[in-house]
Every structure is written in structure tokens, then in C-alpha cells.
mmCIF file of the N, C-alpha and C atoms, coordinates in Angstrom:
data_MODEL
# 
_entry.id   MODEL 
# 
loop_
_atom_site.group_PDB 
_atom_site.id 
_atom_site.type_symbol 
_atom_site.label_atom_id 
_atom_site.label_alt_id 
_atom_site.label_comp_id 
_atom_site.label_asym_id 
_atom_site.label_entity_id 
_atom_site.label_seq_id 
_atom_site.pdbx_PDB_ins_code 
_atom_site.Cartn_x 
_atom_site.Cartn_y 
_atom_site.Cartn_z 
_atom_site.occupancy 
_atom_site.B_iso_or_equiv 
_atom_site.pdbx_formal_charge 
_atom_site.auth_seq_id 
_atom_site.auth_comp_id 
_atom_site.auth_asym_id 
_atom_site.auth_atom_id 
_atom_site.pdbx_PDB_model_num 
ATOM 1   N N  . MET A 1 1  ? 21.065 20.811 68.144 1.00 0.00 ? 1  MET A N  1 
ATOM 2   C CA . MET A 1 1  ? 19.817 21.194 68.777 1.00 0.00 ? 1  MET A CA 1 
ATOM 3   C C  . MET A 1 1  ? 18.680 20.946 67.773 1.00 0.00 ? 1  MET A C  1 
ATOM 4   N N  . ASP A 1 2  ? 17.639 20.304 68.249 1.00 0.00 ? 2  ASP A N  1 
ATOM 5   C CA . ASP A 1 2  ? 16.497 19.964 67.399 1.00 0.00 ? 2  ASP A CA 1 
ATOM 6   C C  . ASP A 1 2  ? 15.425 21.050 67.531 1.00 0.00 ? 2  ASP A C  1 
ATOM 7   N N  . GLN A 1 3  ? 15.408 21.965 66.572 1.00 0.00 ? 3  GLN A N  1 
ATOM 8   C CA . GLN A 1 3  ? 14.465 23.087 66.607 1.00 0.00 ? 3  GLN A CA 1 
ATOM 9   C C  . GLN A 1 3  ? 13.009 22.624 66.561 1.00 0.00 ? 3  GLN A C  1 
ATOM 10  N N  . HIS A 1 4  ? 12.763 21.535 65.864 1.00 0.00 ? 4  HIS A N  1 
ATOM 11  C CA . HIS A 1 4  ? 11.398 21.015 65.772 1.00 0.00 ? 4  HIS A CA 1 
ATOM 12  C C  . HIS A 1 4  ? 10.895 20.564 67.146 1.00 0.00 ? 4  HIS A C  1 
ATOM 13  N N  . LYS A 1 5  ? 11.733 19.845 67.892 1.00 0.00 ? 5  LYS A N  1 
ATOM 14  C CA . LYS A 1 5  ? 11.346 19.406 69.241 1.00 0.00 ? 5  LYS A CA 1 
ATOM 15  C C  . LYS A 1 5  ? 11.134 20.604 70.164 1.00 0.00 ? 5  LYS A C  1 
ATOM 16  N N  . ILE A 1 6  ? 11.976 21.601 70.024 1.00 0.00 ? 6  ILE A N  1 
ATOM 17  C CA . ILE A 1 6  ? 11.850 22.810 70.844 1.00 0.00 ? 6  ILE A CA 1 
ATOM 18  C C  . ILE A 1 6  ? 10.523 23.488 70.551 1.00 0.00 ? 6  ILE A C  1 
ATOM 19  N N  . GLN A 1 7  ? 10.217 23.668 69.284 1.00 0.00 ? 7  GLN A N  1 
ATOM 20  C CA . GLN A 1 7  ? 8.977  24.338 68.899 1.00 0.00 ? 7  GLN A CA 1 
ATOM 21  C C  . GLN A 1 7  ? 7.754  23.555 69.349 1.00 0.00 ? 7  GLN A C  1 
ATOM 22  N N  . GLU A 1 8  ? 7.792  22.244 69.220 1.00 0.00 ? 8  GLU A N  1 
ATOM 23  C CA . GLU A 1 8  ? 6.669  21.416 69.676 1.00 0.00 ? 8  GLU A CA 1 
ATOM 24  C C  . GLU A 1 8  ? 6.452  21.574 71.172 1.00 0.00 ? 8  GLU A C  1 
ATOM 25  N N  . CYS A 1 9  ? 7.527  21.590 71.929 1.00 0.00 ? 9  CYS A N  1 
ATOM 26  C CA . CYS A 1 9  ? 7.443  21.726 73.376 1.00 0.00 ? 9  CYS A CA 1 
ATOM 27  C C  . CYS A 1 9  ? 6.863  23.088 73.751 1.00 0.00 ? 9  CYS A C  1 
ATOM 28  N N  . VAL A 1 10 ? 7.354  24.141 73.110 1.00 0.00 ? 10 VAL A N  1 
ATOM 29  C CA . VAL A 1 10 ? 6.860  25.495 73.380 1.00 0.00 ? 10 VAL A CA 1 
ATOM 30  C C  . VAL A 1 10 ? 5.371  25.579 73.066 1.00 0.00 ? 10 VAL A C  1 
ATOM 31  N N  . GLU A 1 11 ? 4.972  25.056 71.924 1.00 0.00 ? 11 GLU A N  1 
ATOM 32  C CA . GLU A 1 11 ? 3.562  25.107 71.532 1.00 0.00 ? 11 GLU A CA 1 
ATOM 33  C C  . GLU A 1 11 ? 2.692  24.346 72.523 1.00 0.00 ? 11 GLU A C  1 
ATOM 34  N N  . ALA A 1 12 ? 3.145  23.177 72.949 1.00 0.00 ? 12 ALA A N  1 
ATOM 35  C CA . ALA A 1 12 ? 2.370  22.381 73.912 1.00 0.00 ? 12 ALA A CA 1 
ATOM 36  C C  . ALA A 1 12 ? 2.236  23.124 75.235 1.00 0.00 ? 12 ALA A C  1 
ATOM 37  N N  . LEU A 1 13 ? 3.308  23.738 75.689 1.00 0.00 ? 13 LEU A N  1 
ATOM 38  C CA . LEU A 1 13 ? 3.256  24.485 76.948 1.00 0.00 ? 13 LEU A CA 1 
ATOM 39  C C  . LEU A 1 13 ? 2.329  25.684 76.831 1.00 0.00 ? 13 LEU A C  1 
ATOM 40  N N  . CYS A 1 14 ? 2.380  26.368 75.717 1.00 0.00 ? 14 CYS A N  1 
ATOM 41  C CA . CYS A 1 14 ? 1.533  27.550 75.527 1.00 0.00 ? 14 CYS A CA 1 
ATOM 42  C C  . CYS A 1 14 ? 0.049  27.187 75.478 1.00 0.00 ? 14 CYS A C  1 
ATOM 43  N N  . GLN A 1 15 ? -0.251 25.978 75.046 1.00 0.00 ? 15 GLN A N  1 
ATOM 44  C CA . GLN A 1 15 ? -1.642 25.529 75.004 1.00 0.00 ? 15 GLN A CA 1 
ATOM 45  C C  . GLN A 1 15 ? -2.252 25.456 76.401 1.00 0.00 ? 15 GLN A C  1 
ATOM 46  N N  . SER A 1 16 ? -1.412 25.357 77.432 1.00 0.00 ? 16 SER A N  1 
ATOM 47  C CA . SER A 1 16 ? -1.934 25.245 78.795 1.00 0.00 ? 16 SER A CA 1 
ATOM 48  C C  . SER A 1 16 ? -2.255 26.584 79.436 1.00 0.00 ? 16 SER A C  1 
ATOM 49  N N  . GLY A 1 17 ? -1.998 27.682 78.731 1.00 0.00 ? 17 GLY A N  1 
ATOM 50  C CA . GLY A 1 17 ? -2.389 28.998 79.220 1.00 0.00 ? 17 GLY A CA 1 
ATOM 51  C C  . GLY A 1 17 ? -1.268 29.764 79.891 1.00 0.00 ? 17 GLY A C  1 
ATOM 52  N N  . CYS A 1 18 ? -1.512 31.054 80.053 1.00 0.00 ? 18 CYS A N  1 
ATOM 53  C CA . CYS A 1 18 ? -0.492 31.968 80.567 1.00 0.00 ? 18 CYS A CA 1 
ATOM 54  C C  . CYS A 1 18 ? -0.037 31.644 81.980 1.00 0.00 ? 18 CYS A C  1 
ATOM 55  N N  . GLU A 1 19 ? -0.970 31.315 82.844 1.00 0.00 ? 19 GLU A N  1 
ATOM 56  C CA . GLU A 1 19 ? -0.589 31.018 84.231 1.00 0.00 ? 19 GLU A CA 1 
ATOM 57  C C  . GLU A 1 19 ? 0.334  29.812 84.291 1.00 0.00 ? 19 GLU A C  1 
ATOM 58  N N  . MET A 1 20 ? 0.040  28.798 83.505 1.00 0.00 ? 20 MET A N  1 
ATOM 59  C CA . MET A 1 20 ? 0.880  27.602 83.491 1.00 0.00 ? 20 MET A CA 1 
ATOM 60  C C  . MET A 1 20 ? 2.244  27.906 82.875 1.00 0.00 ? 20 MET A C  1 
ATOM 61  N N  . VAL A 1 21 ? 2.270  28.743 81.849 1.00 0.00 ? 21 VAL A N  1 
ATOM 62  C CA . VAL A 1 21 ? 3.551  29.115 81.237 1.00 0.00 ? 21 VAL A CA 1 
ATOM 63  C C  . VAL A 1 21 ? 4.406  29.882 82.245 1.00 0.00 ? 21 VAL A C  1 
ATOM 64  N N  . ARG A 1 22 ? 3.798  30.805 82.958 1.00 0.00 ? 22 ARG A N  1 
ATOM 65  C CA . ARG A 1 22 ? 4.547  31.551 83.989 1.00 0.00 ? 22 ARG A CA 1 
ATOM 66  C C  . ARG A 1 22 ? 5.079  30.612 85.073 1.00 0.00 ? 22 ARG A C  1 
ATOM 67  N N  . ALA A 1 23 ? 4.262  29.660 85.495 1.00 0.00 ? 23 ALA A N  1 
ATOM 68  C CA . ALA A 1 23 ? 4.691  28.689 86.502 1.00 0.00 ? 23 ALA A CA 1 
ATOM 69  C C  . ALA A 1 23 ? 5.826  27.816 85.960 1.00 0.00 ? 23 ALA A C  1 
ATOM 70  N N  . THR A 1 24 ? 5.742  27.461 84.696 1.00 0.00 ? 24 THR A N  1 
ATOM 71  C CA . THR A 1 24 ? 6.783  26.660 84.065 1.00 0.00 ? 24 THR A CA 1 
ATOM 72  C C  . THR A 1 24 ? 8.090  27.438 83.994 1.00 0.00 ? 24 THR A C  1 
ATOM 73  N N  . ILE A 1 25 ? 8.013  28.697 83.591 1.00 0.00 ? 25 ILE A N  1 
ATOM 74  C CA . ILE A 1 25 ? 9.209  29.547 83.546 1.00 0.00 ? 25 ILE A CA 1 
ATOM 75  C C  . ILE A 1 25 ? 9.852  29.617 84.930 1.00 0.00 ? 25 ILE A C  1 
ATOM 76  N N  . SER A 1 26 ? 9.046  29.872 85.926 1.00 0.00 ? 26 SER A N  1 
ATOM 77  C CA . SER A 1 26 ? 9.552  29.973 87.295 1.00 0.00 ? 26 SER A CA 1 
ATOM 78  C C  . SER A 1 26 ? 10.215 28.670 87.745 1.00 0.00 ? 26 SER A C  1 
ATOM 79  N N  . ALA A 1 27 ? 9.569  27.558 87.466 1.00 0.00 ? 27 ALA A N  1 
ATOM 80  C CA . ALA A 1 27 ? 10.114 26.255 87.852 1.00 0.00 ? 27 ALA A CA 1 
ATOM 81  C C  . ALA A 1 27 ? 11.440 25.982 87.145 1.00 0.00 ? 27 ALA A C  1 
ATOM 82  N N  . MET A 1 28 ? 11.489 26.280 85.862 1.00 0.00 ? 28 MET A N  1 
ATOM 83  C CA . MET A 1 28 ? 12.717 26.042 85.103 1.00 0.00 ? 28 MET A CA 1 
ATOM 84  C C  . MET A 1 28 ? 13.841 26.958 85.582 1.00 0.00 ? 28 MET A C  1 
ATOM 85  N N  . GLU A 1 29 ? 13.518 28.196 85.906 1.00 0.00 ? 29 GLU A N  1 
ATOM 86  C CA . GLU A 1 29 ? 14.529 29.119 86.416 1.00 0.00 ? 29 GLU A CA 1 
ATOM 87  C C  . GLU A 1 29 ? 15.068 28.657 87.771 1.00 0.00 ? 29 GLU A C  1 
ATOM 88  N N  . ASP A 1 30 ? 14.233 27.962 88.532 1.00 0.00 ? 30 ASP A N  1 
ATOM 89  C CA . ASP A 1 30 ? 14.647 27.437 89.833 1.00 0.00 ? 30 ASP A CA 1 
ATOM 90  C C  . ASP A 1 30 ? 15.394 26.106 89.712 1.00 0.00 ? 30 ASP A C  1 
ATOM 91  N N  . GLY A 1 31 ? 15.578 25.654 88.479 1.00 0.00 ? 31 GLY A N  1 
ATOM 92  C CA . GLY A 1 31 ? 16.322 24.415 88.255 1.00 0.00 ? 31 GLY A CA 1 
ATOM 93  C C  . GLY A 1 31 ? 15.502 23.151 88.363 1.00 0.00 ? 31 GLY A C  1 
ATOM 94  N N  . GLN A 1 32 ? 14.195 23.289 88.480 1.00 0.00 ? 32 GLN A N  1 
ATOM 95  C CA . GLN A 1 32 ? 13.329 22.118 88.570 1.00 0.00 ? 32 GLN A CA 1 
ATOM 96  C C  . GLN A 1 32 ? 13.156 21.518 87.182 1.00 0.00 ? 32 GLN A C  1 
ATOM 97  N N  . SER A 1 33 ? 13.076 20.210 87.134 1.00 0.00 ? 33 SER A N  1 
ATOM 98  C CA . SER A 1 33 ? 12.792 19.581 85.854 1.00 0.00 ? 33 SER A CA 1 
ATOM 99  C C  . SER A 1 33 ? 11.278 19.497 85.697 1.00 0.00 ? 33 SER A C  1 
ATOM 100 N N  . ILE A 1 34 ? 10.836 19.687 84.485 1.00 0.00 ? 34 ILE A N  1 
ATOM 101 C CA . ILE A 1 34 ? 9.404  19.596 84.206 1.00 0.00 ? 34 ILE A CA 1 
ATOM 102 C C  . ILE A 1 34 ? 9.189  18.489 83.177 1.00 0.00 ? 34 ILE A C  1 
ATOM 103 N N  . ALA A 1 35 ? 8.048  17.864 83.255 1.00 0.00 ? 35 ALA A N  1 
ATOM 104 C CA . ALA A 1 35 ? 7.758  16.705 82.407 1.00 0.00 ? 35 ALA A CA 1 
ATOM 105 C C  . ALA A 1 35 ? 7.895  17.016 80.922 1.00 0.00 ? 35 ALA A C  1 
ATOM 106 N N  . GLN A 1 36 ? 7.474  18.202 80.518 1.00 0.00 ? 36 GLN A N  1 
ATOM 107 C CA . GLN A 1 36 ? 7.464  18.547 79.103 1.00 0.00 ? 36 GLN A CA 1 
ATOM 108 C C  . GLN A 1 36 ? 8.860  18.649 78.494 1.00 0.00 ? 36 GLN A C  1 
ATOM 109 N N  . THR A 1 37 ? 9.875  18.872 79.318 1.00 0.00 ? 37 THR A N  1 
ATOM 110 C CA . THR A 1 37 ? 11.226 19.013 78.770 1.00 0.00 ? 37 THR A CA 1 
ATOM 111 C C  . THR A 1 37 ? 12.130 17.834 79.106 1.00 0.00 ? 37 THR A C  1 
ATOM 112 N N  . CYS A 1 38 ? 11.596 16.799 79.735 1.00 0.00 ? 38 CYS A N  1 
ATOM 113 C CA . CYS A 1 38 ? 12.462 15.700 80.177 1.00 0.00 ? 38 CYS A CA 1 
ATOM 114 C C  . CYS A 1 38 ? 13.127 14.962 79.017 1.00 0.00 ? 38 CYS A C  1 
ATOM 115 N N  . GLY A 1 39 ? 12.560 15.009 77.831 1.00 0.00 ? 39 GLY A N  1 
ATOM 116 C CA . GLY A 1 39 ? 13.173 14.342 76.680 1.00 0.00 ? 39 GLY A CA 1 
ATOM 117 C C  . GLY A 1 39 ? 14.126 15.224 75.902 1.00 0.00 ? 39 GLY A C  1 
ATOM 118 N N  . LEU A 1 40 ? 14.341 16.430 76.376 1.00 0.00 ? 40 LEU A N  1 
ATOM 119 C CA . LEU A 1 40 ? 15.210 17.372 75.666 1.00 0.00 ? 40 LEU A CA 1 
ATOM 120 C C  . LEU A 1 40 ? 16.600 17.416 76.279 1.00 0.00 ? 40 LEU A C  1 
ATOM 121 N N  . LYS A 1 41 ? 17.574 17.758 75.458 1.00 0.00 ? 41 LYS A N  1 
ATOM 122 C CA . LYS A 1 41 ? 18.923 18.004 75.954 1.00 0.00 ? 41 LYS A CA 1 
ATOM 123 C C  . LYS A 1 41 ? 18.908 19.326 76.712 1.00 0.00 ? 41 LYS A C  1 
ATOM 124 N N  . GLN A 1 42 ? 19.924 19.561 77.513 1.00 0.00 ? 42 GLN A N  1 
ATOM 125 C CA . GLN A 1 42 ? 19.993 20.771 78.336 1.00 0.00 ? 42 GLN A CA 1 
ATOM 126 C C  . GLN A 1 42 ? 19.900 22.045 77.488 1.00 0.00 ? 42 GLN A C  1 
ATOM 127 N N  . ASP A 1 43 ? 20.611 22.091 76.366 1.00 0.00 ? 43 ASP A N  1 
ATOM 128 C CA . ASP A 1 43 ? 20.566 23.297 75.532 1.00 0.00 ? 43 ASP A CA 1 
ATOM 129 C C  . ASP A 1 43 ? 19.196 23.486 74.897 1.00 0.00 ? 43 ASP A C  1 
ATOM 130 N N  . GLU A 1 44 ? 18.513 22.389 74.612 1.00 0.00 ? 44 GLU A N  1 
ATOM 131 C CA . GLU A 1 44 ? 17.162 22.484 74.059 1.00 0.00 ? 44 GLU A CA 1 
ATOM 132 C C  . GLU A 1 44 ? 16.188 22.983 75.122 1.00 0.00 ? 44 GLU A C  1 
ATOM 133 N N  . ALA A 1 45 ? 16.321 22.487 76.354 1.00 0.00 ? 45 ALA A N  1 
ATOM 134 C CA . ALA A 1 45 ? 15.467 22.955 77.450 1.00 0.00 ? 45 ALA A CA 1 
ATOM 135 C C  . ALA A 1 45 ? 15.706 24.442 77.705 1.00 0.00 ? 45 ALA A C  1 
ATOM 136 N N  . SER A 1 46 ? 16.946 24.875 77.614 1.00 0.00 ? 46 SER A N  1 
ATOM 137 C CA . SER A 1 46 ? 17.265 26.292 77.769 1.00 0.00 ? 46 SER A CA 1 
ATOM 138 C C  . SER A 1 46 ? 16.635 27.116 76.659 1.00 0.00 ? 46 SER A C  1 
ATOM 139 N N  . ALA A 1 47 ? 16.636 26.582 75.457 1.00 0.00 ? 47 ALA A N  1 
ATOM 140 C CA . ALA A 1 47 ? 16.010 27.275 74.331 1.00 0.00 ? 47 ALA A CA 1 
ATOM 141 C C  . ALA A 1 47 ? 14.502 27.390 74.545 1.00 0.00 ? 47 ALA A C  1 
ATOM 142 N N  . VAL A 1 48 ? 13.879 26.348 75.095 1.00 0.00 ? 48 VAL A N  1 
ATOM 143 C CA . VAL A 1 48 ? 12.445 26.389 75.414 1.00 0.00 ? 48 VAL A CA 1 
ATOM 144 C C  . VAL A 1 48 ? 12.190 27.494 76.432 1.00 0.00 ? 48 VAL A C  1 
ATOM 145 N N  . LEU A 1 49 ? 12.987 27.541 77.479 1.00 0.00 ? 49 LEU A N  1 
ATOM 146 C CA . LEU A 1 49 ? 12.832 28.571 78.503 1.00 0.00 ? 49 LEU A CA 1 
ATOM 147 C C  . LEU A 1 49 ? 12.962 29.967 77.900 1.00 0.00 ? 49 LEU A C  1 
ATOM 148 N N  . ASN A 1 50 ? 13.966 30.180 77.085 1.00 0.00 ? 50 ASN A N  1 
ATOM 149 C CA . ASN A 1 50 ? 14.154 31.492 76.461 1.00 0.00 ? 50 ASN A CA 1 
ATOM 150 C C  . ASN A 1 50 ? 12.986 31.864 75.554 1.00 0.00 ? 50 ASN A C  1 
ATOM 151 N N  . GLU A 1 51 ? 12.488 30.898 74.812 1.00 0.00 ? 51 GLU A N  1 
ATOM 152 C CA . GLU A 1 51 ? 11.350 31.147 73.919 1.00 0.00 ? 51 GLU A CA 1 
ATOM 153 C C  . GLU A 1 51 ? 10.095 31.490 74.726 1.00 0.00 ? 51 GLU A C  1 
ATOM 154 N N  . LEU A 1 52 ? 9.868  30.776 75.812 1.00 0.00 ? 52 LEU A N  1 
ATOM 155 C CA . LEU A 1 52 ? 8.703  31.065 76.658 1.00 0.00 ? 52 LEU A CA 1 
ATOM 156 C C  . LEU A 1 52 ? 8.802  32.475 77.249 1.00 0.00 ? 52 LEU A C  1 
ATOM 157 N N  . LYS A 1 53 ? 9.994  32.855 77.687 1.00 0.00 ? 53 LYS A N  1 
ATOM 158 C CA . LYS A 1 53 ? 10.190 34.200 78.235 1.00 0.00 ? 53 LYS A CA 1 
ATOM 159 C C  . LYS A 1 53 ? 9.918  35.265 77.176 1.00 0.00 ? 53 LYS A C  1 
ATOM 160 N N  . THR A 1 54 ? 10.382 35.027 75.970 1.00 0.00 ? 54 THR A N  1 
ATOM 161 C CA . THR A 1 54 ? 10.160 35.979 74.879 1.00 0.00 ? 54 THR A CA 1 
ATOM 162 C C  . THR A 1 54 ? 8.674  36.110 74.577 1.00 0.00 ? 54 THR A C  1 
ATOM 163 N N  . ILE A 1 55 ? 7.998  34.993 74.488 1.00 0.00 ? 55 ILE A N  1 
ATOM 164 C CA . ILE A 1 55 ? 6.557  35.006 74.202 1.00 0.00 ? 55 ILE A CA 1 
ATOM 165 C C  . ILE A 1 55 ? 5.805  35.764 75.288 1.00 0.00 ? 55 ILE A C  1 
ATOM 166 N N  . MET A 1 56 ? 6.119  35.469 76.546 1.00 0.00 ? 56 MET A N  1 
ATOM 167 C CA . MET A 1 56 ? 5.396  36.112 77.638 1.00 0.00 ? 56 MET A CA 1 
ATOM 168 C C  . MET A 1 56 ? 5.728  37.607 77.725 1.00 0.00 ? 56 MET A C  1 
ATOM 169 N N  . SER A 1 57 ? 6.940  37.996 77.387 1.00 0.00 ? 57 SER A N  1 
ATOM 170 C CA . SER A 1 57 ? 7.269  39.425 77.430 1.00 0.00 ? 57 SER A CA 1 
ATOM 171 C C  . SER A 1 57 ? 6.466  40.186 76.388 1.00 0.00 ? 57 SER A C  1 
ATOM 172 N N  . VAL A 1 58 ? 6.283  39.602 75.221 1.00 0.00 ? 58 VAL A N  1 
ATOM 173 C CA . VAL A 1 58 ? 5.461  40.234 74.182 1.00 0.00 ? 58 VAL A CA 1 
ATOM 174 C C  . VAL A 1 58 ? 4.007  40.286 74.630 1.00 0.00 ? 58 VAL A C  1 
ATOM 175 N N  . TYR A 1 59 ? 3.532  39.179 75.179 1.00 0.00 ? 59 TYR A N  1 
ATOM 176 C CA . TYR A 1 59 ? 2.146  39.112 75.649 1.00 0.00 ? 59 TYR A CA 1 
ATOM 177 C C  . TYR A 1 59 ? 1.901  40.137 76.764 1.00 0.00 ? 59 TYR A C  1 
ATOM 178 N N  . ASP A 1 60 ? 2.832  40.208 77.705 1.00 0.00 ? 60 ASP A N  1 
ATOM 179 C CA . ASP A 1 60 ? 2.676  41.133 78.823 1.00 0.00 ? 60 ASP A CA 1 
ATOM 180 C C  . ASP A 1 60 ? 2.696  42.590 78.369 1.00 0.00 ? 60 ASP A C  1 
ATOM 181 N N  . ARG A 1 61 ? 3.521  42.910 77.372 1.00 0.00 ? 61 ARG A N  1 
ATOM 182 C CA . ARG A 1 61 ? 3.558  44.284 76.855 1.00 0.00 ? 61 ARG A CA 1 
ATOM 183 C C  . ARG A 1 61 ? 2.225  44.658 76.198 1.00 0.00 ? 61 ARG A C  1 
ATOM 184 N N  . ARG A 1 62 ? 1.636  43.703 75.508 1.00 0.00 ? 62 ARG A N  1 
ATOM 185 C CA . ARG A 1 62 ? 0.347  43.967 74.846 1.00 0.00 ? 62 ARG A CA 1 
ATOM 186 C C  . ARG A 1 62 ? -0.762 44.232 75.863 1.00 0.00 ? 62 ARG A C  1 
ATOM 187 N N  . ASN A 1 63 ? -0.670 43.599 77.012 1.00 0.00 ? 63 ASN A N  1 
ATOM 188 C CA . ASN A 1 63 ? -1.734 43.687 78.008 1.00 0.00 ? 63 ASN A CA 1 
ATOM 189 C C  . ASN A 1 63 ? -1.436 44.691 79.112 1.00 0.00 ? 63 ASN A C  1 
ATOM 190 N N  . SER A 1 64 ? -0.427 45.523 78.922 1.00 0.00 ? 64 SER A N  1 
ATOM 191 C CA . SER A 1 64 ? -0.102 46.532 79.937 1.00 0.00 ? 64 SER A CA 1 
ATOM 192 C C  . SER A 1 64 ? -0.880 47.800 79.717 1.00 0.00 ? 64 SER A C  1 
# 
């Protein structure tokens, strides 16, 4: 697993804002492929999804 590619993907997705990250999480959970992860292996895409969920859970707790 290429941690650098995973981190780059997460950072790029986060640059698009919270609403887009939430939409991306939802799409990935539904099994849809998204452009930002098309160059990643399945385990790397899963790692991106998990990282996005972790980031948003922290963000959501701060804003509750």
C-alpha cells in the first residue's frame, strides 16, 4: 500500500470542502468509483475512505 498516494488523495479530496467529502464518502460506501481514487488499488481506496471518515468524525464532533 502506497501511503503517499493515499495521503495525496485524501488531501486533494479535503480541499474540495466538507460537503464534497461527505458526498465522496457516501459514493464510496455505495460502491461507486470516483475519479480521485481510480488510480489506487482497492486496499488503498479503502484506506482513503477510512481516513475521510476519521477526519469528518473529528470535524463533526468539533462543530456539535
